[in-house]
C-alpha positions in Angstrom: 170.3 89.8 9.1 169.7 87.9 5.9 172.7 87.1 3.8 172.9 85.4 0.4 176.2 84.2 -1.0 176.3 82.9 -4.5 179.0 80.9 -6.2 179.6 78.7 -9.3 179.3 80.9 -12.4 181.8 81.0 -15.2 182.5 80.3 -18.8 181.6 76.9 -20.3 181.4 75.5 -23.8 178.0 74.6 -25.4 176.9 71.2 -24.1 178.9 71.6 -20.9 177.7 71.8 -17.3 177.9 74.2 -14.4 176.6 74.1 -10.9 175.4 77.3 -9.1 175.1 77.4 -5.3 173.5 80.0 -3.0 173.9 79.9 0.8 171.2 81.8 2.6 171.3 82.6 6.3 169.6 84.7 8.9 166.1 83.4 8.6 163.9 80.5 7.6 163.0 80.4 3.9 160.0 78.7 2.3 160.7 79.5 -1.3 164.2 79.6 -3.0 164.8 80.1 -6.6 167.1 81.1 -9.4 166.3 83.8 -11.9 168.4 85.0 -14.8 168.7 88.2 -16.9 170.3 88.3 -20.3 171.4 91.7 -21.8 168.5 93.6 -23.1 166.0 91.2 -21.6 163.8 91.1 -18.5 164.7 89.0 -15.5 163.0 85.6 -15.7 162.4 82.7 -13.5 164.7 79.7 -14.2 163.7 77.3 -11.4 162.0 77.5 -8.0 161.7 75.1 -5.1 159.0 75.6 -2.4 159.4 73.7 0.8 161.8 70.8 0.2 160.3 69.2 -2.9 157.9 71.3 -4.9 159.8 72.4 -8.0 158.9 74.6 -11.0 161.0 75.1 -14.1 161.0 77.4 -17.0 160.1 75.5 -20.2 163.4 76.5 -21.7 165.4 74.6 -19.1 163.2 71.6 -18.4 165.1 68.4 -18.6 168.4 70.2 -18.5 168.5 72.0 -15.2 167.8 70.6 -11.7 167.1 72.7 -8.6 167.7 71.3 -5.1 168.0 72.6 -1.6 169.6 71.5 1.7 169.2 72.8 5.2 171.3 72.8 8.4 170.9 74.7 11.6 172.5 77.8 10.3 171.6 78.1 6.7 169.7 76.9 3.7 171.5 76.2 0.4 169.9 76.1 -3.0 171.8 74.6 -5.9 171.1 74.7 -9.6 172.7 72.0 -11.7 172.8 73.1 -15.3 173.6 70.5 -18.0 173.6 70.6 -21.8 174.1 74.3 -21.6 173.3 76.4 -24.7 174.5 79.9 -25.8 171.0 81.2 -25.0 171.6 80.2 -21.4 174.1 83.0 -21.1 172.9 85.5 -18.5 173.5 86.8 -15.0 171.9 84.3 -12.6 170.4 85.6 -9.4 169.5 83.7 -6.3 166.1 84.6 -4.7 164.6 83.7 -1.4 161.4 84.4 0.4 160.9 84.1 4.1 158.6 81.5 5.6 157.0 84.0 7.9 156.0 87.3 6.3 156.6 88.6 2.8 160.2 89.6 2.8 162.1 88.7 -0.4 165.8 88.9 -0.9 168.1 88.7 -4.0 171.7 87.7 -4.4 174.3 89.8 -6.1 174.2 87.8 -9.3 176.7 85.5 -10.9 177.6 85.5 -14.6 177.1 82.4 -16.7 178.6 82.5 -20.2 178.1 79.7 -22.7 180.4 80.1 -25.7 182.8 78.2 -27.8 
């Protein structure tokens, strides 16, 4: 059974940093990503990592956010380091994974990030 456990959201001042982490277990995942959804807006891709090194970033976060992943025998972890945060980064952030074999996709429960002074 696939499980996703997110952590790391919170309140931060503009210009500050946060690190989100998502631990995924129960399968082997090829693609791991972070999406976000602000109030009244559609969910959008923030950053994605395919395999261990192929990364994609939304234009709005390039140069400020870094996605990375790590594996051990039991789970894969995808982290999102967020620097130079802006009020417009405020949203619920969701972890997303896709299995290596097959087409199954899974979402985390979401973690709130609020950037405000």
